[in-house]
C-alpha positions, 0 to 999 in steps of 0.5 A: 491479413495483408503483409503491410497490416501484419507489419503495422501490428508487429511494429506497434506491439514491439513498441508496446512491449518496450513501453511495458518494460519501461513502466515496470522499471518505473514502478520498481524504482521510482513510483510512489504508489504503494507496495500493493498498487505497485504489484498490481501494475507490475502484474498488469504490464507483465501480462500485457507484455506477454500478450503482445509477445504471444501475438507477435509470435502468432503473426510470425508463424502463421502460414509457416508449414512443417512441424515447427510452424504447426506447434509454434503457431498453436502455442502462440495463439493459446498464450495470446488468449491466456495472457489476455485473460490474465491481464483482464483478471489483474485489472479486475483484482486491482479495481476491486482492491482500490474500492475494497482495501480491507478485503471485506467483499469476500463473495465478490472475490470468490465470484471473480475467481470462479468467473475467470476459472470458467474462462480458462476451462472454456479456452482449454476446451476450445483447443480441442473443439475449434470453438474460438479459432482453428487453423486451416490446411495452410496453418493460417488462423481462422475464427471459430463459430463461437469466437464471439463467446471469448469476446463475451467473457471479456465484455462480461469482465468489463461489465463486472468492473463497471458495476463495482466502480459505479457502486463504489464510486464515492470511495474513488478520487476524480482521477481514479474514476476517469482512468478506470472509465477510460480503461473500461470503455476503450477496450470494450468498444474495440472488442465490438469493432474487432468482432466485425473486422479482421486485420488491424488489431484494434483491441491491442491498440486500445489495451496499450493506450488504456493501460498507460492512461490508467498508469499515468492517471493513478501515478499522478493521483498517488503522487498528489496524495503522497505530497499531501500526506507529506505536508500533513505528516510534517505539520503533525510532527512539528506539532508533536515536537512543540507539544513535547518541548514545553517550558515546564519539561525544560525547566524540570530537566534543567533544575534536576541537572543543576541539583546533580552538578554538586551532588553527583557531577558524573550523573549530571554529565550523563543527564546532559548527554541524554538531554542532548540526545533527546532534543536531537532526536526530536529535531531529527524526526522533523527532517525525516520523510520516511519511517524509522526503525523501531529500535531508533524510536525505542532509543528516543523513548529511553532517553526521555524516560532516563530524564523522567527517571532522574526526576521521579526516581523510585516513584517511576518504574520502567519495564520493557518486553521487546519481542519484535524490533525488525519493523519500521514506524513513523518517528515520534509515535511511541514517545508521545504516548509514553510521555502521556503515561508518565505525565498524566498517568503517573505524574498525577498519582500520589505514589507514582507507578509503572510504565510497561513498553512491549512489542510483538509480531503477529501474523499480519502486523506488529503490535506495540503496547504502552501500559501504565497503572496510573490514574486513568481517564475517561476515553470519551473525553480526553480533555483534562484540566483544559488540556488535551492529552498530548499527541494522542490524535496527532499520533493516531492521524500520523499512523494512519497517514504514514503506514495505515496503522491504528492507535487504540486507547483503553483506560479505566479511571483509577486503574491505568491506561493502555495504548496499543499501536498496530503496524500492518506488515504491508501498507 
């Protein structure tokens, strides 16, 4: 390798390191790509950065004699191969995660771990056998007889990714397919070129380029999806709010307050305060672009139930069993289900009943349960008297869109209804 080519390699690799640092910062402070995706990209850019740094170190110490140069060049070269494998592993795991977010392909994950463990074992063995590379008497790097095996492992990993993406292509967006395809093709082609040439680090150039193309395509794709979800989220929240503030609810509440004015002015003042908080809670939720704390949502529910308690009096019993509250939830998700329980569950019952709201923390999620002992309904057909049960589908869709949550409705006619919300700890 001439001194000029060496300097060109180092210059490009330094630029690559600075770009990696910039992208890690971008992922940490501004990119709307989800926690799991962010972690994969941070791992990819860190691996790429250490790979480039190791290559620079190896280039600088090659040919330097003495004990310091002897160990420095060997450690640098080992780290270069090692971080190249880590980079490939991170990319493979990210590809797999993208097409299998629920982690159902367990056998594939086991195979991937075994494949990369075998690569690491072979790399360690090569340090003592000169399989992949060795250093001559001038402490200069030379390819070993089986250098091609190390490259075959990389190409094999690319082939595994290609098979995964082809089989699961229907679960990917157009931009994901394009970016993954570029990331697979560019390094694979450069590896073949590098096998027959030595000097300019073609693989390094292709990895830097492919990694940044992948990031920008995915970032753009996620931003588009984020904006689309925000629009859908806002539309759903407006729909829920309008469904809640129906004329009959306003009429019943204002009538109850009117009756209290002469009988119990202090209670009337309290009712007006709660009614104001309830309306403000609905309006504030429309402006929110991020989830709210469970405490805020529960406070909104309590304002609503206080108004309904004023109307139903002893016919409505409210029970709270809150064991967990340190989590976030999309605004207006619990309240519509509680309203559903009061209006359709207990309101249609001659003797009223009980609404129980509970929350608890599980290993990988938070669970919220809204339970009533009212009249129940047929879950196969949620249309009742020509009206849809308020908010059920809206809540279900918003949970899925906002945080990957789920809503399950179990109901038995004559016995009551249970609504269960699951909020994953990592969305």
